[in-house]
A tleap script that builds the chain and sets N, CA, C and O, in Angstrom:
source leaprc.protein.ff14SB
mol = sequence {
  NMET ASP ASP ALA GLU ILE VAL LEU SER PRO
  ILE LEU ALA ARG THR ASP GLN GLN ARG LYS
  GLU ALA LEU ALA LYS ALA ASN VAL ILE ARG
  LYS ARG ARG ALA ARG LEU LYS ARG GLU LEU
  LYS GLU SER SER LYS ALA GLU ALA ILE ARG
  ARG VAL LYS VAL MET VAL PHE ASP PRO PRO
  ASN TYR VAL GLU THR MET LYS ALA TYR ASP
  LEU VAL LYS ALA VAL PRO LYS LEU GLY LYS
  MET ARG CYS ASP LYS VAL PHE ALA LYS CYS
  LEU ILE SER HIE LEU LYS THR LEU ALA GLY
  LEU THR ASP ARG GLN ARG ARG ALA LEU ILE
  GLU VAL LEU CGLY
}
set mol.1.N position { -40.728 16.363 47.147 }
set mol.1.CA position { -42.127 15.635 46.619 }
set mol.1.C position { -43.393 15.988 47.854 }
set mol.1.O position { -43.298 15.916 49.079 }
set mol.2.N position { -44.269 16.283 47.218 }
set mol.2.CA position { -45.561 16.688 47.978 }
set mol.2.C position { -46.355 15.219 48.371 }
set mol.2.O position { -46.119 14.157 47.795 }
set mol.3.N position { -47.106 15.353 49.207 }
set mol.3.CA position { -48.127 14.398 49.599 }
set mol.3.C position { -48.570 13.269 48.713 }
set mol.3.O position { -48.823 12.117 49.066 }
set mol.4.N position { -48.641 13.940 47.127 }
set mol.4.CA position { -49.429 13.544 46.856 }
set mol.4.C position { -49.033 12.672 45.996 }
set mol.4.O position { -49.785 11.903 45.396 }
set mol.5.N position { -47.345 12.755 45.830 }
set mol.5.CA position { -46.717 11.480 45.693 }
set mol.5.C position { -46.164 10.384 46.223 }
set mol.5.O position { -45.430 9.456 45.884 }
set mol.6.N position { -46.788 10.809 47.232 }
set mol.6.CA position { -46.120 9.612 48.026 }
set mol.6.C position { -46.450 7.742 47.975 }
set mol.6.O position { -47.515 7.216 48.298 }
set mol.7.N position { -45.212 7.032 47.483 }
set mol.7.CA position { -46.082 5.958 47.186 }
set mol.7.C position { -45.914 4.852 48.812 }
set mol.7.O position { -44.987 4.867 49.622 }
set mol.8.N position { -46.968 4.136 48.823 }
set mol.8.CA position { -46.630 2.987 50.048 }
set mol.8.C position { -46.345 1.880 49.516 }
set mol.8.O position { -46.686 1.502 48.395 }
set mol.9.N position { -45.617 1.233 50.408 }
set mol.9.CA position { -44.251 -0.292 49.978 }
set mol.9.C position { -45.288 -1.011 50.247 }
set mol.9.O position { -46.183 -0.689 51.028 }
set mol.10.N position { -45.207 -2.208 49.495 }
set mol.10.CA position { -45.972 -3.184 49.525 }
set mol.10.C position { -46.625 -3.180 50.911 }
set mol.10.O position { -47.753 -2.705 51.043 }
set mol.11.N position { -45.831 -3.786 52.133 }
set mol.11.CA position { -45.923 -4.155 53.159 }
set mol.11.C position { -46.352 -2.873 54.057 }
set mol.11.O position { -46.329 -3.156 55.254 }
set mol.12.N position { -46.752 -1.488 53.775 }
set mol.12.CA position { -47.535 -0.634 54.234 }
set mol.12.C position { -48.833 -1.141 53.887 }
set mol.12.O position { -49.830 -1.346 54.579 }
set mol.13.N position { -48.537 -1.344 52.329 }
set mol.13.CA position { -50.047 -1.596 51.529 }
set mol.13.C position { -51.291 -2.686 52.231 }
set mol.13.O position { -52.519 -2.663 52.156 }
set mol.14.N position { -50.361 -3.584 52.906 }
set mol.14.CA position { -51.120 -4.680 53.481 }
set mol.14.C position { -52.522 -4.414 54.324 }
set mol.14.O position { -52.397 -3.619 55.255 }
set mol.15.N position { -53.690 -4.912 54.140 }
set mol.15.CA position { -54.836 -5.021 54.918 }
set mol.15.C position { -53.786 -5.504 56.664 }
set mol.15.O position { -52.651 -5.610 57.130 }
set mol.16.N position { -55.492 -5.660 57.038 }
set mol.16.CA position { -55.271 -5.822 58.140 }
set mol.16.C position { -55.776 -7.459 58.027 }
set mol.16.O position { -55.256 -8.103 58.938 }
set mol.17.N position { -56.491 -8.144 57.312 }
set mol.17.CA position { -56.759 -9.188 57.220 }
set mol.17.C position { -55.351 -9.596 56.426 }
set mol.17.O position { -55.777 -10.712 56.128 }
set mol.18.N position { -54.680 -9.591 56.133 }
set mol.18.CA position { -52.966 -9.915 55.422 }
set mol.18.C position { -52.070 -9.997 56.532 }
set mol.18.O position { -51.209 -10.871 56.632 }
set mol.19.N position { -52.366 -8.657 57.763 }
set mol.19.CA position { -51.823 -9.034 58.626 }
set mol.19.C position { -51.703 -9.935 59.908 }
set mol.19.O position { -50.764 -10.168 60.670 }
set mol.20.N position { -53.105 -10.383 59.851 }
set mol.20.CA position { -53.176 -11.196 60.537 }
set mol.20.C position { -53.583 -12.415 60.369 }
set mol.20.O position { -54.171 -13.165 61.149 }
set mol.21.N position { -53.126 -12.612 58.979 }
set mol.21.CA position { -52.996 -14.006 58.493 }
set mol.21.C position { -51.452 -13.900 58.281 }
set mol.21.O position { -50.968 -14.671 59.110 }
set mol.22.N position { -50.754 -13.491 57.783 }
set mol.22.CA position { -48.951 -13.109 58.316 }
set mol.22.C position { -48.911 -14.119 59.629 }
set mol.22.O position { -48.718 -15.332 59.712 }
set mol.23.N position { -49.234 -12.866 60.838 }
set mol.23.CA position { -48.961 -13.216 62.112 }
set mol.23.C position { -49.519 -14.849 62.739 }
set mol.23.O position { -48.816 -15.560 63.457 }
set mol.24.N position { -50.636 -15.132 62.367 }
set mol.24.CA position { -51.144 -16.412 61.717 }
set mol.24.C position { -50.549 -17.813 61.741 }
set mol.24.O position { -50.770 -18.967 62.108 }
set mol.25.N position { -49.574 -16.948 61.070 }
set mol.25.CA position { -48.598 -18.319 60.074 }
set mol.25.C position { -47.332 -18.511 60.788 }
set mol.25.O position { -46.888 -19.613 61.111 }
set mol.26.N position { -46.596 -17.017 61.089 }
set mol.26.CA position { -45.906 -16.878 61.936 }
set mol.26.C position { -45.857 -17.814 62.904 }
set mol.26.O position { -45.157 -18.825 62.963 }
set mol.27.N position { -46.996 -17.216 63.976 }
set mol.27.CA position { -47.094 -17.807 65.122 }
set mol.27.C position { -46.900 -19.914 64.851 }
set mol.27.O position { -45.971 -20.579 65.310 }
set mol.28.N position { -47.760 -20.315 64.237 }
set mol.28.CA position { -48.087 -21.996 63.599 }
set mol.28.C position { -46.307 -22.358 63.357 }
set mol.28.O position { -45.833 -23.311 63.976 }
set mol.29.N position { -45.483 -21.590 62.496 }
set mol.29.CA position { -44.113 -21.875 62.362 }
set mol.29.C position { -42.981 -21.430 63.689 }
set mol.29.O position { -41.783 -21.616 63.478 }
set mol.30.N position { -43.296 -21.017 64.641 }
set mol.30.CA position { -42.942 -20.804 65.900 }
set mol.30.C position { -43.191 -21.783 67.192 }
set mol.30.O position { -42.441 -22.064 68.127 }
set mol.31.N position { -44.598 -22.215 66.874 }
set mol.31.CA position { -44.563 -23.142 67.693 }
set mol.31.C position { -44.574 -24.695 67.455 }
set mol.31.O position { -44.815 -25.631 68.218 }
set mol.32.N position { -44.189 -24.633 65.982 }
set mol.32.CA position { -44.029 -26.153 65.385 }
set mol.32.C position { -42.604 -26.254 65.997 }
set mol.32.O position { -42.254 -27.102 66.818 }
set mol.33.N position { -41.686 -25.074 65.378 }
set mol.33.CA position { -40.131 -24.845 65.581 }
set mol.33.C position { -40.326 -24.803 67.503 }
set mol.33.O position { -39.354 -24.090 67.750 }
set mol.34.N position { -40.525 -24.902 67.942 }
set mol.34.CA position { -40.463 -24.877 69.040 }
set mol.34.C position { -40.307 -26.091 69.563 }
set mol.34.O position { -39.301 -26.562 70.094 }
set mol.35.N position { -41.852 -26.806 69.305 }
set mol.35.CA position { -42.180 -28.043 69.480 }
set mol.35.C position { -40.838 -29.600 69.412 }
set mol.35.O position { -40.376 -30.576 70.003 }
set mol.36.N position { -40.809 -28.741 68.168 }
set mol.36.CA position { -39.524 -29.531 67.508 }
set mol.36.C position { -37.699 -29.408 68.528 }
set mol.36.O position { -36.722 -30.157 68.524 }
set mol.37.N position { -38.010 -28.032 69.298 }
set mol.37.CA position { -36.370 -28.143 69.892 }
set mol.37.C position { -36.740 -29.280 71.295 }
set mol.37.O position { -35.942 -29.911 71.989 }
set mol.38.N position { -38.196 -29.231 71.358 }
set mol.38.CA position { -38.356 -29.649 72.452 }
set mol.38.C position { -38.362 -31.117 72.566 }
set mol.38.O position { -38.013 -31.692 73.596 }
set mol.39.N position { -38.832 -31.825 71.311 }
set mol.39.CA position { -38.408 -33.112 71.114 }
set mol.39.C position { -37.147 -33.711 70.930 }
set mol.39.O position { -36.672 -34.775 71.326 }
set mol.40.N position { -36.622 -32.601 70.099 }
set mol.40.CA position { -35.110 -33.124 70.101 }
set mol.40.C position { -34.259 -32.972 71.391 }
set mol.40.O position { -33.132 -33.467 71.365 }
set mol.41.N position { -34.650 -32.382 72.441 }
set mol.41.CA position { -33.771 -32.246 73.589 }
set mol.41.C position { -34.752 -33.603 74.768 }
set mol.41.O position { -34.513 -33.885 75.942 }
set mol.42.N position { -35.655 -34.070 73.989 }
set mol.42.CA position { -35.629 -34.986 75.026 }
set mol.42.C position { -36.101 -36.343 74.391 }
set mol.42.O position { -37.050 -37.050 74.731 }
set mol.43.N position { -35.063 -36.543 73.239 }
set mol.43.CA position { -34.287 -37.751 72.778 }
set mol.43.C position { -33.374 -37.576 73.021 }
set mol.43.O position { -32.874 -36.557 73.497 }
set mol.44.N position { -32.687 -39.052 72.606 }
set mol.44.CA position { -31.238 -39.247 72.871 }
set mol.44.C position { -30.587 -39.240 71.437 }
set mol.44.O position { -30.888 -39.537 70.281 }
set mol.45.N position { -29.344 -38.649 72.276 }
set mol.45.CA position { -28.243 -37.521 71.278 }
set mol.45.C position { -28.344 -38.509 70.216 }
set mol.45.O position { -28.787 -37.793 69.318 }
set mol.46.N position { -28.220 -39.802 69.654 }
set mol.46.CA position { -28.314 -40.348 68.706 }
set mol.46.C position { -29.478 -40.102 68.024 }
set mol.46.O position { -29.103 -39.476 67.032 }
set mol.47.N position { -30.777 -40.237 67.964 }
set mol.47.CA position { -32.124 -39.871 67.665 }
set mol.47.C position { -31.834 -38.424 67.228 }
set mol.47.O position { -32.101 -38.279 66.035 }
set mol.48.N position { -31.440 -37.475 67.732 }
set mol.48.CA position { -31.370 -36.100 67.792 }
set mol.48.C position { -30.657 -35.340 66.683 }
set mol.48.O position { -30.690 -34.282 66.054 }
set mol.49.N position { -29.958 -36.547 66.814 }
set mol.49.CA position { -28.600 -36.028 65.533 }
set mol.49.C position { -29.020 -36.995 64.670 }
set mol.49.O position { -28.100 -36.757 63.888 }
set mol.50.N position { -29.596 -37.862 64.140 }
set mol.50.CA position { -30.507 -38.366 63.107 }
set mol.50.C position { -30.843 -37.661 62.444 }
set mol.50.O position { -30.498 -37.429 61.286 }
set mol.51.N position { -31.844 -37.041 63.307 }
set mol.51.CA position { -33.193 -36.301 62.794 }
set mol.51.C position { -32.468 -34.705 62.392 }
set mol.51.O position { -33.021 -33.877 61.668 }
set mol.52.N position { -31.557 -34.585 62.836 }
set mol.52.CA position { -30.921 -32.853 62.951 }
set mol.52.C position { -30.483 -33.177 60.905 }
set mol.52.O position { -30.986 -32.533 59.984 }
set mol.53.N position { -29.597 -34.164 60.779 }
set mol.53.CA position { -29.019 -34.229 59.563 }
set mol.53.C position { -29.757 -35.024 58.851 }
set mol.53.O position { -29.137 -35.827 58.153 }
set mol.54.N position { -31.173 -35.055 58.801 }
set mol.54.CA position { -31.982 -34.840 57.999 }
set mol.54.C position { -32.652 -33.840 57.495 }
set mol.54.O position { -33.042 -33.932 56.331 }
set mol.55.N position { -32.873 -32.903 58.112 }
set mol.55.CA position { -33.901 -31.772 58.202 }
set mol.55.C position { -32.118 -30.508 57.321 }
set mol.55.O position { -32.123 -29.532 56.571 }
set mol.56.N position { -30.882 -31.359 58.037 }
set mol.56.CA position { -30.323 -30.115 57.273 }
set mol.56.C position { -30.316 -30.347 55.783 }
set mol.56.O position { -30.462 -29.493 54.908 }
set mol.57.N position { -30.031 -32.245 55.573 }
set mol.57.CA position { -29.295 -32.184 53.599 }
set mol.57.C position { -30.955 -31.611 53.079 }
set mol.57.O position { -31.006 -30.927 52.057 }
set mol.58.N position { -32.334 -31.951 53.880 }
set mol.58.CA position { -33.690 -31.127 52.901 }
set mol.58.C position { -34.837 -30.864 53.686 }
set mol.58.O position { -35.897 -31.464 53.866 }
set mol.59.N position { -34.133 -29.349 54.287 }
set mol.59.CA position { -34.880 -28.588 55.450 }
set mol.59.C position { -36.824 -28.879 55.169 }
set mol.59.O position { -37.020 -28.663 53.973 }
set mol.60.N position { -37.981 -29.214 55.773 }
set mol.60.CA position { -39.007 -28.623 55.674 }
set mol.60.C position { -39.162 -27.360 55.977 }
set mol.60.O position { -38.373 -26.731 56.683 }
set mol.61.N position { -40.457 -26.781 55.330 }
set mol.61.CA position { -40.632 -24.856 55.193 }
set mol.61.C position { -40.951 -25.012 56.665 }
set mol.61.O position { -41.044 -23.816 56.942 }
set mol.62.N position { -41.154 -25.562 57.656 }
set mol.62.CA position { -41.303 -24.887 58.403 }
set mol.62.C position { -39.878 -24.203 59.320 }
set mol.62.O position { -39.941 -23.257 60.105 }
set mol.63.N position { -38.904 -24.821 59.029 }
set mol.63.CA position { -37.379 -24.301 59.518 }
set mol.63.C position { -36.476 -23.636 58.693 }
set mol.63.O position { -35.448 -23.151 59.166 }
set mol.64.N position { -36.812 -23.545 57.245 }
set mol.64.CA position { -36.144 -22.983 56.190 }
set mol.64.C position { -35.326 -21.969 56.857 }
set mol.64.O position { -34.123 -22.152 57.044 }
set mol.65.N position { -36.108 -20.610 57.323 }
set mol.65.CA position { -35.476 -19.873 58.130 }
set mol.65.C position { -34.846 -19.994 59.897 }
set mol.65.O position { -34.722 -19.046 60.673 }
set mol.66.N position { -34.541 -21.398 60.162 }
set mol.66.CA position { -34.652 -21.287 61.148 }
set mol.66.C position { -32.850 -21.233 61.137 }
set mol.66.O position { -32.278 -21.729 60.166 }
set mol.67.N position { -32.039 -20.616 62.251 }
set mol.67.CA position { -30.767 -20.583 62.163 }
set mol.67.C position { -30.480 -22.035 61.968 }
set mol.67.O position { -31.107 -22.932 62.532 }
set mol.68.N position { -29.550 -22.202 61.183 }
set mol.68.CA position { -28.833 -23.941 61.700 }
set mol.68.C position { -28.146 -23.892 62.807 }
set mol.68.O position { -28.237 -25.012 63.309 }
set mol.69.N position { -27.012 -22.690 63.977 }
set mol.69.CA position { -27.118 -22.924 64.530 }
set mol.69.C position { -28.247 -23.567 65.674 }
set mol.69.O position { -27.976 -24.724 65.995 }
set mol.70.N position { -29.422 -23.006 66.306 }
set mol.70.CA position { -30.020 -23.464 66.723 }
set mol.70.C position { -31.033 -24.667 66.841 }
set mol.70.O position { -31.320 -25.318 67.846 }
set mol.71.N position { -31.393 -24.763 65.844 }
set mol.71.CA position { -31.733 -26.282 65.395 }
set mol.71.C position { -29.834 -27.935 65.532 }
set mol.71.O position { -29.710 -29.131 65.271 }
set mol.72.N position { -29.055 -26.985 65.993 }
set mol.72.CA position { -27.392 -28.372 66.372 }
set mol.72.C position { -27.500 -27.935 67.639 }
set mol.72.O position { -26.859 -28.632 68.425 }
set mol.73.N position { -28.438 -26.478 68.418 }
set mol.73.CA position { -27.853 -26.722 69.682 }
set mol.73.C position { -28.786 -27.364 70.326 }
set mol.73.O position { -28.621 -27.951 71.395 }
set mol.74.N position { -30.145 -27.255 69.502 }
set mol.74.CA position { -31.091 -28.179 70.157 }
set mol.74.C position { -30.910 -29.805 70.841 }
set mol.74.O position { -31.377 -30.305 71.864 }
set mol.75.N position { -29.965 -30.375 69.707 }
set mol.75.CA position { -29.016 -31.596 70.234 }
set mol.75.C position { -28.938 -32.055 71.713 }
set mol.75.O position { -29.029 -31.008 72.353 }
set mol.76.N position { -28.812 -33.116 72.604 }
set mol.76.CA position { -28.950 -33.355 73.995 }
set mol.76.C position { -27.477 -33.615 73.646 }
set mol.76.O position { -27.019 -34.060 72.593 }
set mol.77.N position { -26.620 -33.109 75.146 }
set mol.77.CA position { -25.413 -32.871 74.641 }
set mol.77.C position { -24.432 -31.733 74.304 }
set mol.77.O position { -23.461 -31.340 74.951 }
set mol.78.N position { -24.892 -31.332 73.212 }
set mol.78.CA position { -24.157 -30.236 72.568 }
set mol.78.C position { -24.370 -29.020 72.638 }
set mol.78.O position { -24.428 -28.196 71.725 }
set mol.79.N position { -24.449 -28.934 73.363 }
set mol.79.CA position { -24.224 -26.772 74.430 }
set mol.79.C position { -23.303 -25.799 73.331 }
set mol.79.O position { -22.520 -25.975 72.397 }
set mol.80.N position { -23.670 -25.138 73.767 }
set mol.80.CA position { -22.851 -23.529 72.987 }
set mol.80.C position { -21.012 -23.925 72.473 }
set mol.80.O position { -20.583 -23.973 71.320 }
set mol.81.N position { -20.481 -24.084 73.361 }
set mol.81.CA position { -19.018 -24.831 72.934 }
set mol.81.C position { -18.894 -25.456 71.804 }
set mol.81.O position { -18.349 -25.154 70.742 }
set mol.82.N position { -19.612 -26.594 72.255 }
set mol.82.CA position { -19.622 -27.820 71.287 }
set mol.82.C position { -19.961 -27.275 69.900 }
set mol.82.O position { -19.036 -27.273 69.088 }
set mol.83.N position { -21.230 -26.783 69.484 }
set mol.83.CA position { -21.625 -26.086 68.970 }
set mol.83.C position { -20.775 -25.372 67.964 }
set mol.83.O position { -20.584 -25.688 66.789 }
set mol.84.N position { -20.217 -24.175 68.752 }
set mol.84.CA position { -19.210 -23.637 68.093 }
set mol.84.C position { -17.718 -24.164 67.374 }
set mol.84.O position { -17.020 -23.549 66.568 }
set mol.85.N position { -17.599 -24.913 67.703 }
set mol.85.CA position { -16.580 -25.668 67.328 }
set mol.85.C position { -16.968 -26.612 66.051 }
set mol.85.O position { -16.243 -27.179 65.233 }
set mol.86.N position { -17.998 -26.577 66.154 }
set mol.86.CA position { -18.909 -28.035 64.859 }
set mol.86.C position { -18.849 -26.816 64.033 }
set mol.86.O position { -18.387 -26.785 62.892 }
set mol.87.N position { -19.325 -25.851 64.650 }
set mol.87.CA position { -19.437 -24.673 63.224 }
set mol.87.C position { -18.338 -23.958 62.663 }
set mol.87.O position { -18.411 -23.432 61.552 }
set mol.88.N position { -17.204 -23.912 63.467 }
set mol.88.CA position { -15.761 -22.898 63.070 }
set mol.88.C position { -15.564 -24.473 62.471 }
set mol.88.O position { -15.998 -24.476 61.319 }
set mol.89.N position { -15.149 -25.574 62.788 }
set mol.89.CA position { -15.222 -26.501 61.865 }
set mol.89.C position { -15.477 -26.700 60.344 }
set mol.89.O position { -14.723 -27.181 59.498 }
set mol.90.N position { -16.898 -26.139 60.198 }
set mol.90.CA position { -16.916 -26.923 58.663 }
set mol.90.C position { -17.421 -24.692 58.252 }
set mol.90.O position { -18.104 -24.076 57.434 }
set mol.91.N position { -16.927 -24.507 58.912 }
set mol.91.CA position { -16.362 -22.686 58.122 }
set mol.91.C position { -18.011 -22.706 58.385 }
set mol.91.O position { -18.530 -23.589 57.702 }
set mol.92.N position { -18.857 -22.048 59.104 }
set mol.92.CA position { -20.313 -21.845 58.921 }
set mol.92.C position { -20.347 -20.758 60.173 }
set mol.92.O position { -20.007 -20.770 61.356 }
set mol.93.N position { -20.888 -19.906 59.346 }
set mol.93.CA position { -21.268 -18.594 60.597 }
set mol.93.C position { -22.568 -18.933 61.246 }
set mol.93.O position { -23.468 -19.318 60.500 }
set mol.94.N position { -22.815 -18.840 62.610 }
set mol.94.CA position { -23.884 -18.930 63.864 }
set mol.94.C position { -25.112 -18.094 62.885 }
set mol.94.O position { -26.153 -18.671 63.200 }
set mol.95.N position { -25.404 -17.181 62.016 }
set mol.95.CA position { -25.607 -16.901 61.661 }
set mol.95.C position { -27.367 -17.202 60.224 }
set mol.95.O position { -28.526 -16.836 60.032 }
set mol.96.N position { -26.405 -17.994 59.729 }
set mol.96.CA position { -26.930 -19.265 58.085 }
set mol.96.C position { -28.220 -19.777 59.179 }
set mol.96.O position { -28.120 -20.188 60.335 }
set mol.97.N position { -29.329 -19.594 58.407 }
set mol.97.CA position { -30.137 -20.294 57.979 }
set mol.97.C position { -30.167 -21.774 56.973 }
set mol.97.O position { -29.242 -21.949 56.180 }
set mol.98.N position { -31.174 -22.687 57.069 }
set mol.98.CA position { -30.980 -23.657 57.051 }
set mol.98.C position { -31.570 -23.621 55.538 }
set mol.98.O position { -31.434 -24.762 55.095 }
set mol.99.N position { -31.949 -23.089 54.921 }
set mol.99.CA position { -31.901 -22.717 53.538 }
set mol.99.C position { -31.034 -22.122 52.904 }
set mol.99.O position { -30.834 -22.107 51.689 }
set mol.100.N position { -30.348 -21.472 53.964 }
set mol.100.CA position { -29.043 -20.653 53.411 }
set mol.100.C position { -27.505 -21.350 53.156 }
set mol.100.O position { -26.408 -20.982 52.737 }
set mol.101.N position { -27.937 -22.200 53.513 }
set mol.101.CA position { -26.454 -23.588 53.493 }
set mol.101.C position { -26.027 -23.623 52.017 }
set mol.101.O position { -26.652 -23.286 51.011 }
set mol.102.N position { -25.030 -24.026 52.138 }
set mol.102.CA position { -24.886 -24.382 50.511 }
set mol.102.C position { -24.240 -25.876 50.691 }
set mol.102.O position { -23.707 -26.337 51.700 }
set mol.103.N position { -24.445 -26.508 49.399 }
set mol.103.CA position { -23.946 -27.847 49.340 }
set mol.103.C position { -22.855 -28.229 50.372 }
set mol.103.O position { -22.754 -29.149 51.183 }
set mol.104.N position { -22.179 -27.311 50.077 }
set mol.104.CA position { -20.312 -27.975 50.828 }
set mol.104.C position { -20.816 -27.432 52.234 }
set mol.104.O position { -19.884 -27.308 53.029 }
set mol.105.N position { -21.898 -27.125 52.670 }
set mol.105.CA position { -21.744 -26.458 54.466 }
set mol.105.C position { -22.773 -27.791 54.788 }
set mol.105.O position { -22.618 -28.411 55.840 }
set mol.106.N position { -23.965 -28.234 53.686 }
set mol.106.CA position { -24.518 -29.145 54.502 }
set mol.106.C position { -23.431 -30.430 54.315 }
set mol.106.O position { -23.379 -31.163 55.303 }
set mol.107.N position { -22.916 -30.648 53.648 }
set mol.107.CA position { -21.886 -32.163 53.454 }
set mol.107.C position { -21.021 -31.902 54.551 }
set mol.107.O position { -20.792 -32.813 55.347 }
set mol.108.N position { -20.450 -30.651 54.719 }
set mol.108.CA position { -19.782 -30.623 56.256 }
set mol.108.C position { -20.292 -30.669 57.473 }
set mol.108.O position { -19.910 -31.605 58.174 }
set mol.109.N position { -21.050 -29.919 57.921 }
set mol.109.CA position { -22.277 -30.314 58.719 }
set mol.109.C position { -22.445 -31.754 59.317 }
set mol.109.O position { -22.072 -32.232 60.388 }
set mol.110.N position { -23.421 -32.496 57.820 }
set mol.110.CA position { -24.126 -33.940 58.134 }
set mol.110.C position { -22.904 -34.479 58.439 }
set mol.110.O position { -23.300 -35.266 59.298 }
set mol.111.N position { -21.523 -34.686 58.383 }
set mol.111.CA position { -20.268 -34.964 58.123 }
set mol.111.C position { -19.209 -34.791 59.778 }
set mol.111.O position { -18.319 -35.421 60.349 }
set mol.112.N position { -19.911 -33.691 59.960 }
set mol.112.CA position { -18.951 -33.754 61.499 }
set mol.112.C position { -20.050 -34.228 62.622 }
set mol.112.O position { -19.735 -34.775 63.679 }
set mol.113.N position { -21.544 -33.893 62.170 }
set mol.113.CA position { -22.200 -34.610 63.312 }
set mol.113.C position { -22.098 -35.938 63.722 }
set mol.113.O position { -22.391 -36.405 64.823 }
set mol.114.N position { -21.582 -36.603 62.570 }
set mol.114.CA position { -21.291 -38.211 62.682 }
set mol.114.C position { -22.417 -38.962 61.996 }
set mol.114.O position { -22.405 -40.192 61.958 }
savepdb mol mol.pdb
quit
């Protein structure tokens, strides 16, 4: 293949402006997730679980690509060990995103969280 035949992928073909917009959007999402996790940590366990269950059932767009494990771990008094047990009981991988959960996994997680 000579140089004239090289085709740029859509990722490489992005303009600087598109890159800046994507970075700005990603930064907004990161800030919202950090604020959410901070709010969960500062709330009561019951309130945090209620909010997590709502997000598991119908995740807002800014948490769709967030790991479900990270969201549950932000609940007060649910550390790594308890989260590991919850996810093992629900047969959910730690790597699953909220948008990637099946209906069965959503129901199981909500049930186990109480």
